VOPAGU-2260 file (C-alpha; in pm, 1 decimal, decimal comma):
REM VOPAGU-2260
SITE   aa  ch    i         X         Y         Z
SITE  MET   A    0      -8,3      28,8      -1,6
SITE  ALA   A    1     283,5     228,3      63,8
SITE  ARG   A    2     400,7     228,5    -271,3
SITE  MET   A    3      81,3     360,4    -389,1
SITE  LEU   A    4     147,1     740,1    -209,8
SITE  SER   A    5     226,2     910,9    -489,3
SITE  LEU   A    6     363,9    1289,7    -553,1
SITE  GLN   A    7      11,3    1322,5    -758,8
SITE  ASP   A    8    -175,0    1256,3    -382,5
SITE  ILE   A    9      44,7    1522,0    -244,7
SITE  ARG   A   10     -29,6    1778,5    -518,5
SITE  ASP   A   11    -402,3    1693,7    -464,0
SITE  ALA   A   12    -377,9    1698,3    -121,2
SITE  ALA   A   13    -232,8    2064,8    -151,4
SITE  VAL   A   14    -555,8    2178,1    -369,5
SITE  ARG   A   15    -787,6    2047,7     -72,9
SITE  VAL   A   16    -637,7    2208,6     224,5
SITE  GLN   A   17    -557,0    2534,0      37,5
SITE  GLY   A   18    -722,9    2810,5     243,7
SITE  HIS   A   19    -780,9    2580,8     518,2
SITE  VAL   A   20    -424,2    2549,1     676,9
SITE  LEU   A   21    -169,8    2829,3     625,6
SITE  ASN   A   22     116,6    2803,9     401,7
SITE  THR   A   23     361,1    2863,2     674,5
SITE  PRO   A   24     691,0    3085,2     628,6
SITE  CYS   A   25     987,0    2890,8     558,0
SITE  VAL   A   26    1280,6    3179,4     629,3
SITE  GLU   A   27    1680,4    3157,6     686,3
SITE  SER   A   28    1806,3    3167,9    1028,9
SITE  GLN   A   29    2134,1    3330,7     988,7
SITE  THR   A   30    2242,9    3332,7    1358,4
SITE  LEU   A   31    2114,1    2950,9    1374,0
SITE  SER   A   32    2318,7    2864,6    1057,9
SITE  GLN   A   33    2617,6    3037,2    1184,7
SITE  ILE   A   34    2623,9    2886,2    1530,5
SITE  VAL   A   35    2542,1    2524,6    1337,5
SITE  GLY   A   36    2803,5    2591,6    1008,4
SITE  ALA   A   37    2471,7    2499,8     772,9
SITE  GLN   A   38    2254,2    2718,3     575,9
SITE  ILE   A   39    1937,7    2653,0     785,5
SITE  PHE   A   40    1601,9    2733,2     689,9
SITE  LEU   A   41    1302,4    2697,8     943,5
SITE  LYS   A   42     955,4    2631,8     833,8
SITE  PHE   A   43     707,1    2755,6    1095,6
SITE  GLU   A   44     471,2    2499,8    1136,4
SITE  ASN   A   45     395,8    2602,6    1514,1
SITE  LEU   A   46     193,1    2900,6    1357,4
SITE  GLN   A   47     -66,7    2665,4    1232,3
SITE  PHE   A   48    -415,5    2745,5    1414,8
SITE  THR   A   49    -354,2    2454,3    1658,9
SITE  ALA   A   50      11,8    2506,0    1646,1
SITE  SER   A   51     113,9    2184,5    1442,4
SITE  PHE   A   52     124,7    2032,0    1131,7
SITE  LYS   A   53     -76,6    1777,2    1222,1
SITE  GLU   A   54    -389,0    1978,0    1107,4
SITE  ARG   A   55    -274,9    1892,6     706,7
SITE  GLY   A   56    -336,9    1550,0     739,1
SITE  ALA   A   57    -654,5    1580,1     949,8
SITE  CYS   A   58    -784,8    1821,8     667,0
SITE  ASN   A   59    -679,7    1617,1     374,9
SITE  LYS   A   60    -860,7    1300,0     525,0
SITE  LEU   A   61   -1160,0    1464,9     655,1
SITE  THR   A   62   -1224,1    1654,1     300,6
SITE  LEU   A   63   -1161,1    1311,6     117,1
SITE  LEU   A   64   -1466,6    1114,3     336,7
SITE  THR   A   65   -1769,2    1022,6     132,2
SITE  PRO   A   66   -2109,8    1202,1     231,3
SITE  ASP   A   67   -2252,9     868,0     422,0
SITE  GLU   A   68   -1889,3     869,1     619,9
SITE  ARG   A   69   -1941,6    1222,6     690,3
SITE  ALA   A   70   -2301,8    1180,4     845,2
SITE  HIS   A   71   -2162,9     914,3    1075,2
SITE  GLY   A   72   -1881,7    1115,3    1169,9
SITE  VAL   A   73   -1502,9    1046,3    1271,5
SITE  VAL   A   74   -1304,9     895,5    1587,9
SITE  ALA   A   75    -963,9     949,8    1648,1
SITE  MET   A   76    -699,7     837,5    1916,8
SITE  SER   A   77    -451,9    1129,6    2032,9
SITE  ALA   A   78    -334,0    1315,6    2361,6
SITE  GLY   A   79    -205,4    1604,1    2143,3
SITE  ASN   A   80    -187,5    1744,0    1842,2
SITE  HIS   A   81    -376,2    1504,8    1606,8
SITE  ALA   A   82    -679,0    1543,0    1832,3
SITE  GLN   A   83    -691,3    1929,9    1798,6
SITE  GLY   A   84    -614,1    1900,3    1415,5
SITE  VAL   A   85    -920,5    1666,3    1353,8
SITE  ALA   A   86   -1136,6    1840,1    1620,4
SITE  TYR   A   87   -1087,3    2176,9    1463,4
SITE  HIS   A   88   -1141,8    2059,6    1114,6
SITE  ALA   A   89   -1408,1    1799,1    1166,1
SITE  GLN   A   90   -1566,9    2119,9    1350,6
SITE  ARG   A   91   -1510,2    2337,9    1032,8
SITE  LEU   A   92   -1706,0    2081,7     782,0
SITE  GLY   A   93   -1990,5    2016,0    1024,2
SITE  LEU   A   94   -1875,0    1676,3    1118,1
SITE  ARG   A   95   -1964,4    1513,2    1475,4
SITE  ALA   A   96   -1569,3    1410,3    1614,7
SITE  VAL   A   97   -1483,1    1203,6    1895,6
SITE  ILE   A   98   -1154,9    1197,8    2052,6
SITE  VAL   A   99   -1032,7     918,2    2254,6
SITE  MET   A  100    -761,7    1036,6    2516,5
SITE  PRO   A  101    -588,4     867,4    2806,3
SITE  ARG   A  102    -684,7     918,7    3173,8
SITE  PHE   A  103    -344,8    1124,5    3169,0
SITE  THR   A  104    -384,9    1344,9    2941,6
SITE  PRO   A  105    -329,5    1690,5    3095,2
SITE  GLY   A  106    -679,3    1901,1    3138,6
SITE  VAL   A  107    -548,8    2195,2    2937,0
SITE  LYS   A  108    -505,3    1972,8    2607,1
SITE  VAL   A  109    -864,7    1781,8    2695,0
SITE  GLU   A  110   -1063,3    2175,3    2723,9
SITE  ARG   A  111    -863,0    2265,8    2424,0
SITE  THR   A  112   -1010,2    1975,3    2215,9
SITE  ARG   A  113   -1323,9    2012,1    2362,8
SITE  GLY   A  114   -1342,0    2378,5    2282,5
SITE  PHE   A  115   -1336,1    2279,4    1895,7
SITE  GLY   A  116   -1634,5    2095,7    1948,4
SITE  ALA   A  117   -1539,8    1730,9    1992,9
SITE  GLU   A  118   -1684,0    1478,8    2252,2
SITE  VAL   A  119   -1375,0    1409,5    2458,7
SITE  VAL   A  120   -1389,4    1059,8    2611,3
SITE  LEU   A  121   -1103,6    1009,5    2871,6
SITE  HIS   A  122   -1030,9     599,9    2846,1
SITE  GLY   A  123    -721,7     380,5    2986,8
SITE  ASP   A  124    -381,7     415,9    3170,9
SITE  THR   A  125    -197,7     387,9    2818,3
SITE  LEU   A  126    -241,2     545,8    2440,5
SITE  ASP   A  127    -231,2     154,3    2327,2
SITE  GLU   A  128    -568,2      98,0    2594,6
SITE  ALA   A  129    -687,7     463,1    2425,3
SITE  ARG   A  130    -662,0     308,1    2100,9
SITE  ALA   A  131    -825,9      -0,2    2161,0
SITE  HIS   A  132   -1110,8     189,7    2282,4
SITE  ALA   A  133   -1153,4     420,5    1967,6
SITE  TYR   A  134   -1143,8     127,9    1726,5
SITE  ALA   A  135   -1452,9     -11,7    1936,8
SITE  LEU   A  136   -1608,9     290,6    1930,5
SITE  ALA   A  137   -1590,6     323,2    1563,8
SITE  GLN   A  138   -1700,2     -28,9    1519,8
SITE  ALA   A  139   -2020,0      29,0    1752,8
SITE  GLN   A  140   -2109,3     360,3    1604,7
SITE  GLY   A  141   -1989,5     352,5    1234,8
SITE  LEU   A  142   -1754,3     648,7    1290,6
SITE  ILE   A  143   -1453,6     658,0    1051,6
SITE  PHE   A  144   -1082,3     610,4    1270,3
SITE  VAL   A  145    -845,6     877,3    1162,3
SITE  HIS   A  146    -534,8     740,5    1206,1
SITE  PRO   A  147    -264,0     966,0    1314,9
SITE  TYR   A  148      -6,8     859,7    1101,2
SITE  ASP   A  149     -61,6     516,0     939,2
SITE  ASP   A  150    -297,0     643,2     664,7
SITE  GLU   A  151    -226,1     724,4     325,1
SITE  ALA   A  152    -459,6    1028,8     326,4
SITE  VAL   A  153    -304,5    1203,9     638,3
SITE  ALA   A  154      92,9    1147,0     483,8
SITE  ALA   A  155     -52,2    1296,6     192,7
SITE  GLY   A  156    -154,2    1619,3     369,0
SITE  GLN   A  157     154,0    1625,2     590,2
SITE  GLY   A  158     374,7    1627,7     268,8
SITE  THR   A  159     189,4    1935,8     166,2
SITE  LEU   A  160     424,3    2105,4     388,6
SITE  ALA   A  161     750,0    1984,8     167,5
SITE  LEU   A  162     543,1    2102,6    -160,6
SITE  GLU   A  163     551,3    2480,6      14,8
SITE  MET   A  164     907,9    2445,7     148,1
SITE  LEU   A  165    1061,7    2352,9    -204,6
SITE  ALA   A  166     857,9    2633,3    -390,5
SITE  ALA   A  167    1015,5    2892,3    -122,7
SITE  VAL   A  168    1350,3    2729,9    -144,2
SITE  PRO   A  169    1398,1    2509,2    -432,2
SITE  ASP   A  170    1769,3    2433,6    -382,6
SITE  LEU   A  171    1751,9    2311,1     -30,1
SITE  ASP   A  172    1969,7    1984,6     -38,7
SITE  THR   A  173    1862,5    1820,3     285,6
SITE  LEU   A  174    1547,4    1785,7     490,4
SITE  VAL   A  175    1572,2    1717,3     860,1
SITE  ILE   A  176    1231,6    1562,0     998,5
SITE  ALA   A  177    1114,5    1462,1    1346,7
SITE  VAL   A  178    1000,6    1095,1    1332,3
SITE  GLY   A  179     719,2     946,5    1543,0
SITE  GLY   A  180     468,0     701,9    1373,8
SITE  GLY   A  181     638,7     821,7    1019,7
SITE  GLY   A  182     349,3    1012,8     872,2
SITE  LEU   A  183     515,1    1359,8     857,3
SITE  ILE   A  184     834,7    1187,9     691,5
SITE  ALA   A  185     625,9     980,8     520,4
SITE  GLY   A  186     474,3    1252,0     302,2
SITE  VAL   A  187     753,3    1485,4     299,4
SITE  ALA   A  188    1010,0    1259,7     139,3
SITE  THR   A  189     746,4    1102,6     -73,7
SITE  ALA   A  190     724,7    1480,3    -223,0
SITE  ALA   A  191    1062,6    1590,8    -199,0
SITE  LYS   A  192    1230,0    1285,9    -377,6
SITE  ALA   A  193     975,1    1300,5    -638,9
SITE  LEU   A  194    1048,0    1687,1    -704,9
SITE  GLN   A  195    1411,3    1688,2    -643,5
SITE  PRO   A  196    1561,6    1292,3    -657,4
SITE  GLY   A  197    1909,3    1416,1    -487,0
SITE  ILE   A  198    1783,9    1567,7    -175,2
SITE  GLU   A  199    1882,2    1394,6     139,4
SITE  ILE   A  200    1607,0    1321,8     391,1
SITE  VAL   A  201    1717,8    1270,6     772,8
SITE  GLY   A  202    1490,1    1160,6    1013,2
SITE  VAL   A  203    1528,5    1204,4    1393,5
SITE  GLN   A  204    1402,9    1048,0    1695,4
SITE  THR   A  205    1480,2    1067,9    2063,3
SITE  THR   A  206    1684,2     788,0    2228,2
SITE  ARG   A  207    1406,3     691,5    2453,8
SITE  PHE   A  208    1154,8     632,6    2151,3
SITE  PRO   A  209    1365,4     465,9    1889,5
SITE  ALA   A  210    1113,1     278,5    1752,7
SITE  MET   A  211    1127,3     340,5    1385,8
SITE  VAL   A  212    1520,1     359,8    1390,2
SITE  ASN   A  213    1473,3     -12,0    1523,2
SITE  ALA   A  214    1238,4    -146,3    1295,9
SITE  VAL   A  215    1420,8      15,3     987,2
SITE  LYS   A  216    1776,7     -23,0    1092,5
SITE  GLY   A  217    1701,1    -355,1    1246,9
SITE  THR   A  218    1884,1    -238,7    1595,5
SITE  HIS   A  219    1766,2    -284,9    1967,8
SITE  HIS   A  220    1773,5      16,2    2117,4
SITE  PRO   A  221    1580,3       2,6    2413,4
SITE  GLN   A  222    1271,1     185,8    2491,4
SITE  GLY   A  223    1187,7     464,3    2738,9
SITE  THR   A  224     847,7     577,9    2936,8
SITE  SER   A  225     847,8     915,8    2876,7
SITE  THR   A  226    1047,4    1216,6    2702,1
SITE  ILE   A  227    1003,5    1608,4    2693,1
SITE  ALA   A  228     943,2    1511,1    2287,5
SITE  GLU   A  229     572,0    1353,7    2376,3
SITE  GLY   A  230     499,4    1436,5    1997,3
SITE  ILE   A  231     686,2    1175,2    1887,3
SITE  ALA   A  232     686,3     923,9    2184,2
SITE  VAL   A  233     547,5     666,5    1961,7
SITE  GLY   A  234     611,8     293,0    2062,1
SITE  THR   A  235     498,9     146,3    1729,1
SITE  PRO   A  236     568,1     292,5    1386,9
SITE  GLY   A  237     339,8     292,7    1131,0
SITE  VAL   A  238     312,9      -6,5     868,6
SITE  ILE   A  239     251,0     223,6     551,9
SITE  THR   A  240     491,6     493,4     688,8
SITE  GLN   A  241     760,6     287,4     765,6
SITE  GLU   A  242     781,3     117,1     420,4
SITE  VAL   A  243     811,2     458,1     267,2
SITE  VAL   A  244    1073,2     565,8     534,9
SITE  LYS   A  245    1261,3     208,8     425,8
SITE  ARG   A  246    1266,3     310,8      67,4
SITE  LEU   A  247    1339,6     697,9      73,3
SITE  VAL   A  248    1452,7     814,9     374,6
SITE  ASP   A  249    1852,2     858,2     380,3
SITE  ASP   A  250    1952,6     816,3     764,1
SITE  LEU   A  251    1780,6     816,3    1069,3
SITE  VAL   A  252    1935,9     965,2    1368,1
SITE  LEU   A  253    1890,5     950,2    1762,9
SITE  VAL   A  254    1917,6    1257,7    1959,5
SITE  ASP   A  255    1888,6    1277,5    2364,6
SITE  GLU   A  256    1679,7    1485,9    2609,4
SITE  GLY   A  257    1943,9    1754,4    2634,7
SITE  ASP   A  258    2002,7    1831,1    2276,7
SITE  ILE   A  259    1611,2    1874,7    2262,5
SITE  GLU   A  260    1627,8    2106,5    2571,2
SITE  GLN   A  261    1909,4    2295,0    2422,7
SITE  ALA   A  262    1708,7    2322,8    2100,7
SITE  VAL   A  263    1371,0    2451,5    2233,0
SITE  LEU   A  264    1585,0    2718,8    2412,8
SITE  MET   A  265    1790,6    2835,1    2121,1
SITE  LEU   A  266    1482,4    2884,8    1925,3
SITE  LEU   A  267    1285,5    3052,4    2183,2
SITE  GLU   A  268    1593,7    3315,9    2244,2
SITE  ILE   A  269    1748,3    3341,7    1898,4
SITE  GLU   A  270    1459,0    3333,8    1664,9
SITE  LYS   A  271    1184,2    3437,7    1942,0
SITE  THR   A  272     939,7    3126,3    1847,7
SITE  LEU   A  273     819,3    2871,7    2079,6
SITE  VAL   A  274     830,2    2488,4    2000,2
SITE  GLU   A  275     752,0    2179,9    2178,4
SITE  GLY   A  276     988,0    1923,9    2214,6
SITE  ALA   A  277     939,8    1730,1    1872,1
SITE  GLY   A  278     918,2    2053,3    1740,6
SITE  ALA   A  279    1281,8    2101,5    1782,1
SITE  ALA   A  280    1413,3    1772,3    1718,5
SITE  GLY   A  281    1555,2    1847,6    1378,7
SITE  LEU   A  282    1744,2    2140,9    1537,2
SITE  ALA   A  283    1854,2    1927,6    1825,3
SITE  ALA   A  284    2007,3    1657,8    1560,5
SITE  LEU   A  285    2214,1    1953,3    1413,5
SITE  LEU   A  286    2335,1    2031,8    1718,7
SITE  ARG   A  287    2461,2    1705,5    1831,1
SITE  TYR   A  288    2623,6    1614,9    1451,3
SITE  PRO   A  289    2706,7    1970,5    1295,9
SITE  GLU   A  290    2964,2    1747,4    1096,0
SITE  ARG   A  291    2696,4    1565,7     942,2
SITE  PHE   A  292    2558,5    1880,7     782,5
SITE  ALA   A  293    2827,1    2129,8     788,0
SITE  GLY   A  294    2792,4    2306,4     456,9
SITE  ARG   A  295    2481,7    2178,4     365,9
SITE  LYS   A  296    2162,6    2388,0     271,2
SITE  VAL   A  297    1914,3    2209,9     523,3
SITE  GLY   A  298    1531,5    2260,8     543,8
SITE  LEU   A  299    1398,0    2215,9     951,8
SITE  VAL   A  300    1025,0    2182,3    1031,9
SITE  LEU   A  301     909,5    2333,6    1345,6
SITE  CYS   A  302     650,9    2075,5    1340,8
SITE  GLY   A  303     465,3    2179,1    1686,7
SITE  GLY   A  304     430,6    2473,4    1965,9
SITE  ASN   A  305     221,8    2300,8    2196,2
SITE  ILE   A  306     421,8    2299,4    2526,0
SITE  ASP   A  307     325,8    2283,4    2893,9
SITE  PRO   A  308     418,6    2603,0    3061,1
SITE  LEU   A  309     600,6    2415,1    3361,6
SITE  LEU   A  310     768,9    2225,4    3116,6
SITE  LEU   A  311     907,4    2524,1    2955,5
SITE  ALA   A  312     992,3    2682,5    3271,4
SITE  ALA   A  313    1185,7    2406,5    3362,1
SITE  ILE   A  314    1364,3    2364,5    3025,3
SITE  ILE   A  315    1440,1    2748,9    3036,1
SITE  GLU   A  316    1580,9    2759,4    3395,2
SITE  ARG   A  317    1795,3    2417,8    3319,4
SITE  GLY   A  318    1930,0    2586,5    3041,0
SITE  MET   A  319    2037,6    2914,4    3215,8
SITE  VAL   A  320    2207,9    2651,0    3471,6
SITE  ARG   A  321    2426,4    2501,6    3173,6
SITE  SER   A  322    2516,5    2815,1    3035,0
SITE  GLY   A  323    2632,2    2967,7    3377,1
SITE  ARG   A  324    2355,5    3220,3    3374,3
SITE  LEU   A  325    2214,0    3068,2    3708,9
SITE  ALA   A  326    2447,0    2932,3    3979,3
SITE  ARG   A  327    2449,9    2744,6    4316,9
SITE  ILE   A  328    2733,8    2837,6    4515,5
SITE  LYS   A  329    2787,3    2757,6    4890,3
SITE  VAL   A  330    2954,0    3011,5    5120,9
SITE  SER   A  331    3119,7    2911,2    5479,7
SITE  ALA   A  332    3193,5    3190,6    5731,2
SITE  ARG   A  333    3252,6    3271,6    6060,8
SITE  ASP   A  334    2863,0    3337,1    6230,8
SITE  THR   A  335    2932,6    3652,6    6339,0
SITE  PRO   A  336    2658,9    3967,2    6342,5
SITE  GLY   A  337    2693,8    4075,3    5979,6
SITE  ALA   A  338    2832,0    3782,9    5834,3
SITE  LEU   A  339    2551,6    3755,7    5580,3
SITE  ALA   A  340    2574,6    4119,4    5485,1
SITE  ARG   A  341    2941,6    4107,6    5422,8
SITE  ILE   A  342    2861,1    3789,1    5178,5
SITE  THR   A  343    2572,6    3976,3    5003,2
SITE  ALA   A  344    2757,1    4311,9    4948,5
SITE  THR   A  345    3043,5    4119,2    4841,7
SITE  VAL   A  346    2827,9    3916,6    4585,4
SITE  ALA   A  347    2674,4    4225,6    4498,9
SITE  ASP   A  348    3011,1    4437,4    4428,0
SITE  ALA   A  349    3090,1    4140,9    4169,4
SITE  GLY   A  350    2770,4    4231,4    3953,7
SITE  ALA   A  351    2594,6    3908,6    4056,6
SITE  ASN   A  352    2209,5    3918,1    4143,2
SITE  ILE   A  353    2088,6    3678,3    4441,8
SITE  GLU   A  354    1761,2    3491,7    4368,1
SITE  GLU   A  355    1759,4    3264,2    4632,3
SITE  VAL   A  356    1901,5    3232,9    5008,4
SITE  HIS   A  357    1938,8    2929,8    5253,3
SITE  HIS   A  358    2107,4    3043,3    5573,5
SITE  GLN   A  359    2209,3    2705,0    5726,5
SITE  ARG   A  360    2326,3    2642,0    6094,2
SITE  ALA   A  361    2186,9    2303,3    6188,7
SITE  PHE   A  362    2213,3    2049,4    5870,4
SITE  THR   A  363    2573,1    2099,8    5808,6
SITE  LEU   A  364    2918,5    1938,3    5932,3
SITE  LEU   A  365    3079,4    2251,1    6014,3
SITE  SER   A  366    3167,1    2375,5    6333,6
SITE  ALA   A  367    2893,0    2507,0    6561,5
SITE  GLN   A  368    3062,2    2873,1    6507,0
SITE  ASN   A  369    3044,6    2878,0    6148,8
SITE  VAL   A  370    2747,1    2915,0    5909,1
SITE  GLU   A  371    2697,3    2786,5    5569,3
SITE  ILE   A  372    2538,6    3019,9    5327,1
SITE  GLU   A  373    2388,3    2848,9    4993,2
SITE  LEU   A  374    2291,5    3134,7    4708,8
SITE  VAL   A  375    2130,4    3061,5    4404,3
SITE  LEU   A  376    2269,6    3365,4    4173,5
SITE  GLN   A  377    2191,3    3535,5    3835,8
SITE  MET   A  378    2500,6    3596,8    3654,5
SITE  ARG   A  379    2640,5    3672,2    3283,1
SITE  GLY   A  380    2824,6    3317,3    3234,1
SITE  HIS   A  381    3072,8    3062,0    3314,9
SITE  ALA   A  382    3352,4    3351,4    3344,7
SITE  HIS   A  383    3146,6    3556,8    3569,9
SITE  VAL   A  384    3079,2    3259,7    3845,7
SITE  ALA   A  385    3470,8    3200,2    3886,2
SITE  GLU   A  386    3491,7    3595,2    3959,2
SITE  VAL   A  387    3236,1    3590,3    4186,9
SITE  LEU   A  388    3384,2    3295,6    4397,7
SITE  GLU   A  389    3720,4    3463,3    4355,7
SITE  GLN   A  390    3588,0    3767,2    4515,0
SITE  LEU   A  391    3439,0    3605,3    4816,4
SITE  ARG   A  392    3732,0    3369,2    4863,6
SITE  SER   A  393    3945,2    3718,3    4865,6
SITE  ALA   A  394    3708,3    3826,0    5149,9
SITE  GLY   A  395    3800,9    3557,7    5341,4
SITE  MET   A  396    3512,8    3322,5    5281,5
SITE  GLU   A  397    3506,9    2954,7    5180,8
SITE  ALA   A  398    3294,9    2957,6    4858,1
SITE  ALA   A  399    3265,1    2666,8    4582,5
SITE  LEU   A  400    2993,1    2609,1    4327,3
SITE  VAL   A  401    2748,4    2362,6    4431,9
């Protein structure tokens, strides 16, 4: 079946989705290009109405339904972007949409999906349990199941973004695409290879969810349980998409959680754009394997922007620690009146800002006459951290990075 997915399918899908999804910008990031050593063009799919490329496949699939199928409605299983894409376009087309979500799905995603007029059913503790229930509902109520990736119409819809990228930047020589179940990369690879046979297609998975890598390369990387790139946390790749990946994708690479965190933060700071973990996977691959892409003209898809605010806050804070802009230091001094004032004054003179102070007398191995002060400081970088520590030591205090 996978061999039937063609450039014409994707061109037909582009006609169907035109005016219903955004033709998002595809522009060069000069700063990221300088950092990575490759010319990087970003496709801003996080600007779609539901903040994800998933709208494209959902829109194409729903538009292809027969009048009888439309009358019955659709059902989908998703804890994220696919749910919102199906719900939004079903509402736009006047179709009944039932979305089955696992019970652990964050409330904000449930409410957003309901906001698009979908009937949300919370069922099961895992995605597999939710999926089984969605199939059961489809059978019982005559609903059309809209698979998040293992469906030719869905993959064709996702592939429309490749047509837009190559229209905007015809001489791209590499596309780096996040891979979960494979719907996006199957559509993109089909379109791009037909238009430009020499283009290189590289898929990216997280080390915690390497299902497509294992299926295609025959490896046995262990499967994790969670990742900040939950949009590509797929345990079993699609049958249809897997065949396309085997035929058309040149390489598959793995990235770590830290690579993805760094990429999310860089896109926020440099491009002023918000992406979820899966949306940053492509940049994460370039940061991890710069020599692999050196001098290339690379297209990256920022495939989604739905990130939990608490997760984003944690990523920002951890990034500040890695870059030395947030540091935790421990200072030991004689427990005398004014000791804390002298420490804070020394820190202030060194140009650091105090975010937190912990004054510890009891829980310490120091002698009873001494006190331990733990400070969390806002700094300018690693060199500034060293400078602050040196000034504290010069003032007669013991100071060290925690």
